[in-house]
C-alpha positions in Angstrom: -1.6 -2.3 8.1 -4.4 -0.6 9.7 -7.0 -3.8 10.7 -6.7 -7.4 11.2 -9.5 -9.6 10.7 -9.6 -12.7 13.1 -11.4 -15.9 12.5 -12.2 -18.4 14.7 -13.5 -21.8 12.9 -15.6 -25.6 13.9 -16.1 -25.7 17.7 -13.8 -23.2 19.0 -16.9 -21.8 20.7 -16.8 -24.0 22.6 -13.2 -22.8 24.3 -11.9 -23.6 27.7 -14.6 -26.7 27.8 -14.3 -28.9 24.5 -11.0 -31.1 25.1 -9.1 -28.1 28.6 -5.9 -30.2 28.0 -4.8 -29.8 24.9 -7.1 -26.6 23.5 -6.9 -24.5 26.8 -9.0 -23.3 29.6 -9.3 -19.7 28.4 -12.1 -19.1 26.7 -13.7 -17.9 22.8 -14.1 -13.9 25.1 -11.0 -14.5 27.0 -9.2 -15.2 23.4 -10.5 -13.0 21.6 -9.9 -9.7 24.2 -5.8 -10.9 24.3 -5.3 -10.7 21.0 -7.4 -7.3 20.2 -5.2 -5.8 23.4 -2.3 -7.2 21.8 -4.1 -4.9 18.5 -4.6 -1.6 20.7 -1.1 -2.1 22.1 0.3 -2.4 17.7 -2.1 0.5 16.8 -3.9 -2.7 15.2 -8.2 -2.0 15.4 -8.7 -6.3 15.7 -12.0 -7.7 14.4 -13.2 -11.8 15.9 -15.7 -14.0 14.2 -16.7 -17.0 15.4 -18.9 -19.9 13.1 -19.0 -23.2 12.9 -20.3 -22.3 8.9 -17.9 -23.3 5.6 -19.9 -20.6 3.5 -20.0 -17.4 6.2 -16.1 -18.5 6.8 -15.4 -18.5 3.4 -17.8 -15.0 2.6 -15.9 -12.7 4.9 -12.8 -14.4 3.9 -13.8 -13.2 0.5 -15.7 -9.6 2.1 -12.7 -8.9 3.6 -10.7 -6.7 1.3 -13.4 -4.4 0.2 -13.9 -4.5 4.2 -11.1 -2.6 5.5 -9.1 -5.8 6.5 -5.6 -5.5 6.1 -4.5 -9.1 6.6 -6.0 -12.1 7.8 -5.1 -14.2 11.2 -7.6 -17.8 10.2 -7.9 -20.9 12.6 -9.5 -22.9 10.6 -10.4 -25.4 12.9 -11.2 -29.2 11.3 -11.7 -27.3 8.2 -7.9 -27.1 7.7 -7.3 -30.8 6.7 -10.3 -31.3 4.1 -12.2 -28.1 3.0 -10.5 -27.5 0.1 -13.4 -24.3 -0.3 -11.8 -22.4 2.3 -8.8 -23.3 1.2 -9.4 -22.0 -2.3 -10.9 -18.4 -0.6 -7.4 -18.3 0.8 -6.0 -18.5 -2.5 -8.4 -16.2 -4.3 -8.2 -13.7 -1.7 -5.1 -11.0 -1.9 -4.6 -9.9 1.8 -2.8 -12.2 3.5 -3.3 -15.1 5.7 -1.6 -16.8 8.1 -3.8 -19.6 10.0 -3.1 -20.3 12.7 -3.9 -23.7 15.6 -3.6 -24.1 19.6 -2.5 -26.9 20.1 0.3 -28.2 17.9 -1.1 -30.3 15.1 2.0 -31.6 13.8 2.2 -33.8 17.1 -1.2 -34.4 16.8 -3.0 -37.9 15.7 -2.5 -38.9 11.3 -5.2 -36.6 10.2 -4.8 -33.7 12.0 -1.2 -33.0 11.3 -2.3 -32.3 7.4 -2.9 -28.5 6.2 -5.5 -27.2 2.8 -4.9 -24.5 3.8 -0.7 -24.7 4.6 0.2 -24.3 1.3 -1.8 -21.4 0.3 -1.4 -19.2 3.9 1.9 -16.7 4.0 2.8 -18.9 7.5 1.5 -20.7 10.1 1.3 -21.3 13.5 0.7 -23.5 15.2 0.9 -25.3 19.3 1.2 -21.7 21.8 -2.1 -21.7 22.5 -4.2 -18.6 22.6 -0.6 -16.5 22.0 -0.7 -18.6 18.6 -3.3 -15.5 17.9 -0.3 -12.8 19.1 2.4 -14.6 17.4 0.0 -14.3 14.1 -1.0 -10.5 14.4 2.9 -10.3 15.2 3.4 -12.2 11.5 1.2 -9.8 10.2 3.1 -6.3 11.1 6.4 -8.0 10.0 5.7 -8.8 6.7 3.7 -5.1 6.4 7.3 -4.0 8.0 8.8 -5.4 5.3 10.7 -7.4 8.7 9.8 -11.0 6.7 10.8 -12.8 4.5 10.0 -12.3 0.8 7.6 -15.5 -0.5 9.6 -18.4 -1.8 6.5 -21.4 -1.1 6.1 -22.0 -5.0 3.1 -23.8 -4.8 0.8 -20.5 -4.0 -0.9 -20.7 -6.6 -0.8 -24.8 -7.6 -2.4 -27.1 -6.5 -2.2 -29.2 -2.7 
């Protein structure tokens, strides 16, 4: 793996000021610097992008391989819980996608506990704040190096 794309979904541009008790005090720029520094330490080029627009995220997912990325770290934000279009975009690409969340979505409100993305992502990391992104990069590298177990989720290409 030479390059990873990090995608941040809606409202993540407000990190540091939006509900800091839930999402932390780090700004999106600080999160991006953290994840890029981790990538550099691991010999990995990391490009970070954020959008509040579902279609733009879909375009970036679909174009990731063509742009030379080997994997995607993806925080779909609120789209996690209902965007079938993003779910289908993740399912359609061949690159590994690690779903990431700053907060532990499984310990939050009931409507936030379900991810339509999870069934088609390679894995999910949640609840470690900005460090969730660092763990996701390490997961992508483990996949590259064969240190991660083979896929066991038989639902990958079927429905949610």
